[in-house]
C-alpha positions as a Markdown table, in Angstrom:
| # | Residue | x | y | z |
|---|---|---|---|---|
| 1 | Gln | 3.6 | 145.7 | 72.0 |
| 2 | Val | 6.5 | 145.5 | 69.6 |
| 3 | Gln | 6.7 | 142.7 | 67.1 |
| 4 | Leu | 9.9 | 141.8 | 65.3 |
| 5 | Val | 10.2 | 139.8 | 62.1 |
| 6 | Glu | 13.4 | 138.6 | 60.6 |
| 7 | Ser | 14.1 | 137.8 | 57.0 |
| 8 | Gly | 16.9 | 137.2 | 54.6 |
| 9 | Gly | 18.2 | 134.0 | 55.9 |
| 10 | Gly | 19.2 | 131.1 | 53.5 |
| 11 | Leu | 21.8 | 128.7 | 52.3 |
| 12 | Val | 25.0 | 130.1 | 51.0 |
| 13 | Gln | 28.5 | 128.7 | 50.3 |
| 14 | Thr | 31.5 | 129.6 | 52.3 |
| 15 | Gly | 32.7 | 133.0 | 51.5 |
| 16 | Gly | 29.2 | 134.2 | 50.3 |
| 17 | Ser | 27.1 | 137.0 | 51.7 |
| 18 | Leu | 23.7 | 137.5 | 53.2 |
| 19 | Arg | 21.8 | 140.6 | 54.3 |
| 20 | Leu | 19.4 | 139.9 | 57.2 |
| 21 | Ser | 16.6 | 142.4 | 57.9 |
| 22 | Cys | 14.4 | 142.7 | 60.9 |
| 23 | Val | 11.2 | 144.9 | 60.8 |
| 24 | Ala | 9.5 | 146.2 | 63.8 |
| 25 | Ser | 5.9 | 146.9 | 64.1 |
| 26 | Gly | 3.5 | 148.0 | 66.9 |
| 27 | Arg | 5.4 | 151.1 | 67.6 |
| 28 | Thr | 8.5 | 153.1 | 66.5 |
| 29 | Val | 11.8 | 151.6 | 67.9 |
| 30 | Ser | 13.9 | 154.7 | 67.1 |
| 31 | Ser | 14.7 | 155.1 | 70.9 |
| 32 | Tyr | 15.4 | 151.3 | 71.4 |
| 33 | Ala | 18.8 | 149.6 | 71.1 |
| 34 | Leu | 18.5 | 146.8 | 68.5 |
| 35 | Gly | 20.6 | 143.7 | 68.4 |
| 36 | Trp | 21.3 | 140.5 | 66.7 |
| 37 | Phe | 22.0 | 137.2 | 68.4 |
| 38 | Arg | 22.5 | 133.7 | 66.9 |
| 39 | Gln | 22.0 | 130.1 | 68.2 |
| 40 | Ala | 23.6 | 127.2 | 66.6 |
| 41 | Pro | 22.5 | 123.6 | 67.2 |
| 42 | Glu | 23.5 | 122.2 | 70.6 |
| 43 | Lys | 24.9 | 125.6 | 71.6 |
| 44 | Glu | 23.7 | 128.5 | 73.7 |
| 45 | Arg | 22.5 | 131.8 | 72.2 |
| 46 | Glu | 25.4 | 134.1 | 71.3 |
| 47 | Phe | 25.5 | 137.8 | 71.0 |
| 48 | Val | 26.6 | 139.0 | 67.5 |
| 49 | Ala | 26.1 | 142.7 | 67.2 |
| 50 | Ala | 24.0 | 145.6 | 68.5 |
| 51 | Ile | 23.3 | 149.2 | 67.6 |
| 52 | Ser | 22.2 | 151.9 | 70.0 |
| 53 | Ser | 19.6 | 154.6 | 69.6 |
| 54 | Ser | 22.4 | 157.1 | 68.8 |
| 55 | Tyr | 24.1 | 154.7 | 66.2 |
| 56 | Tyr | 26.8 | 153.4 | 68.5 |
| 57 | Arg | 27.7 | 149.9 | 67.3 |
| 58 | Ser | 29.2 | 146.9 | 69.1 |
| 59 | Tyr | 30.3 | 143.5 | 67.7 |
| 60 | Asn | 31.0 | 140.3 | 69.7 |
| 61 | Thr | 34.4 | 139.6 | 68.2 |
| 62 | Asp | 37.0 | 141.1 | 65.9 |
| 63 | Ser | 36.1 | 138.6 | 63.2 |
| 64 | Met | 32.5 | 139.6 | 63.3 |
| 65 | Lys | 33.5 | 143.3 | 63.3 |
| 66 | Gly | 35.5 | 142.7 | 60.1 |
| 67 | Arg | 32.8 | 140.7 | 58.3 |
| 68 | Phe | 29.6 | 142.0 | 59.6 |
| 69 | Thr | 27.9 | 145.3 | 59.6 |
| 70 | Ile | 24.9 | 146.2 | 61.7 |
| 71 | Ser | 22.8 | 149.2 | 60.6 |
| 72 | Arg | 19.4 | 150.8 | 61.2 |
| 73 | Asp | 16.9 | 152.8 | 59.4 |
| 74 | Tyr | 14.6 | 155.0 | 61.4 |
| 75 | Ala | 12.3 | 155.7 | 58.6 |
| 76 | Lys | 11.7 | 152.0 | 57.9 |
| 77 | Asn | 11.8 | 151.0 | 61.6 |
| 78 | Thr | 14.3 | 148.3 | 60.7 |
| 79 | Val | 17.7 | 147.0 | 61.6 |
| 80 | Asp | 19.8 | 145.0 | 59.2 |
| 81 | Leu | 22.9 | 142.7 | 59.5 |
| 82 | Gln | 25.1 | 142.5 | 56.5 |
| 83 | Met | 27.2 | 139.4 | 56.6 |
| 84 | Asn | 30.2 | 138.8 | 54.3 |
| 85 | Ser | 32.8 | 136.1 | 54.0 |
| 86 | Leu | 30.5 | 133.7 | 55.7 |
| 87 | Lys | 32.0 | 130.7 | 57.3 |
| 88 | Pro | 30.4 | 127.3 | 58.2 |
| 89 | Glu | 30.7 | 128.3 | 61.9 |
| 90 | Asp | 28.2 | 131.2 | 61.2 |
| 91 | Thr | 25.5 | 128.6 | 60.6 |
| 92 | Ala | 22.8 | 129.3 | 63.2 |
| 93 | Val | 19.4 | 130.8 | 63.7 |
| 94 | Tyr | 19.7 | 134.5 | 63.8 |
| 95 | Tyr | 17.4 | 136.5 | 66.0 |
| 96 | Cys | 16.9 | 140.3 | 66.3 |
| 97 | Ala | 16.1 | 141.9 | 69.6 |
| 98 | Ala | 15.0 | 145.3 | 70.9 |
| 99 | Arg | 15.9 | 146.9 | 74.2 |
| 100 | Ile | 13.7 | 149.8 | 75.4 |
| 101 | Thr | 16.4 | 151.7 | 77.2 |
| 102 | Gly | 18.3 | 152.3 | 74.0 |
| 103 | Val | 21.6 | 151.2 | 75.5 |
| 104 | Ile | 23.6 | 148.3 | 74.0 |
| 105 | Ser | 23.9 | 145.2 | 75.8 |
| 106 | Ser | 25.4 | 141.7 | 74.9 |
| 107 | Arg | 23.1 | 140.0 | 77.4 |
| 108 | Glu | 20.0 | 138.5 | 75.9 |
| 109 | Asp | 18.1 | 139.0 | 79.3 |
| 110 | Asp | 18.4 | 142.8 | 78.8 |
| 111 | Tyr | 16.3 | 142.7 | 75.7 |
| 112 | Asp | 12.5 | 143.1 | 75.9 |
| 113 | Tyr | 11.4 | 141.9 | 72.4 |
| 114 | Trp | 12.5 | 139.1 | 70.1 |
| 115 | Gly | 11.8 | 138.0 | 66.6 |
| 116 | Gln | 11.1 | 134.4 | 65.6 |
| 117 | Gly | 14.6 | 133.8 | 64.0 |
| 118 | Thr | 15.8 | 133.2 | 60.5 |
| 119 | Gln | 18.0 | 130.3 | 59.5 |
| 120 | Val | 21.4 | 130.9 | 58.1 |
| 121 | Thr | 23.3 | 127.9 | 56.7 |
| 122 | Val | 26.8 | 128.2 | 55.3 |
| 123 | Ser | 27.9 | 125.0 | 53.5 |
| 124 | Ser | 31.5 | 123.9 | 53.7 |
């Protein structure tokens, strides 16, 4: 019922920035929690950040909190992830996800809809 499409990935050098965007279609997601996950080669999918229906935000680590900013726009039905000071270890496919309940979770199984992913590569 909800489709999520990520964009904004690419190749950047260490210390560079990228802004990922995820557009939801099919219905409004203003009451949903929206999150970002990432998966590097040979690794399991990892929680990055999430934002609740009431703008509460959560990040997986202090490093992510200091470098990344998650935001949402109700009018545009989008969630963004601004990533600064990128490091090679940030290289991964980044996925956006939506949770119907509107409550933040770091567990991928709690999310109901997923995008196809966008590749982020940070060169060393």
